[in-house]
N, C-alpha and C positions, 0 to 999 in steps of 0.2 A: 497708456492703454495698449499700444502696440507692443511695448516691452513685456507686459504681462502676458499677452497672447503668445509671444515667442517662448517665454519661460514655461508656460503651460504646455505648449507643444513639445518642447524639449523634455519636460518631465514625463509626459506620456510616452514619448519615444524610448526613453531610458527604461521605463517600467515594462514596456513591451519586450525589450531586449532581455530582460530578466525573467519575465513570466513565460514567454513562449517556449524556451527550451525546457522548462520544468514541465509544462503541459505536454510537450511533444514526447518527453521520456515517459510520462504517465500513460499517454495514449499507446505508446509502443508496448509497454508491459500489459496494458489492458487488452490490446489486440492479440497478444500472445496467448492470453487466457481464453479469449473469445474464440480463438481458432479451434478449440476443443469443444465448443458448445454443441450439445445434442449427441455427442458420441457416447457409446457405452463400452465398457471393458469387461473382459471375462475374469481377469485376475489383477491383483495389484502388482504382479511381476511383469505385466504387459509393458513394453517399452513406451508406448504412447501414453499410458496412464502415468508412468513415472515422469515423463516430460510434462504432462499436464499438471501434475502435483507440484513439480518444481517451479513452473511458471506461476501457478497460483500462490505458492509460498513467497516468491520474490515480490509479486504484486502486492500482496497483503502486508508483508513486512514493511515495504516502502510506504504504503498508505497509513499504517499505524504510526510509523515514525513521523510522517508529515502531520497527521491530525492530532496526535497526542504527545509527540516528542519523546516517545519511548522506542529505543532501538532494540529490536528482537532479531535474533539469528534465525534466518529462514531455514537453516538446516537442523535446528533443534526442535522445531515444532512442526506438526503436520499442517497441511493446508486447512483442514477442517478445524483444527485447534486454533489456528490464527483467526479464522472466521468467528469462532466463539469468543476468543479473547477480545476481538474488536467490538463485538456486540456487548460484552460485559463492560468494557471501558466506556461505551456510550451511555450505559445505564447507571454507572457508579455515581455515588455522591461525591461532591467536591472535597469532602473531608477524608474520604477513604484513599489509602495509598494504592498505587497500581500493583505493588508486590503482593498484596493480599489476594488478588485475583490470579496472579501468575503462579502462586504456590500450588494451586489445584490442578495444574497441567503438567503431565510428565514430560520431561525433556528427553528427546532421543539423541543419542550421541552421533 
């Protein structure tokens, strides 16, 4: 019984060493996006808007990869396109391919 207890404690410790850095990286990206919460911008050329959009793109691309296993280039889609792509992936049928949804989004070079 004591051996089982130590094995269980060791397994939990190993799991925490793997999960904690992943969650820390996600919180870091999320906090970068939340730093822009409530701000408004006069134009899309505004440097703060560009920084916000890049932070949003990076966060969403990582979240899509983690949840769906699909790696998307954050430079090829806008932040709002990535939000829409994620919502479509959540609603798609299991028999539908992901590429079917990605064809409807323009890729920006």
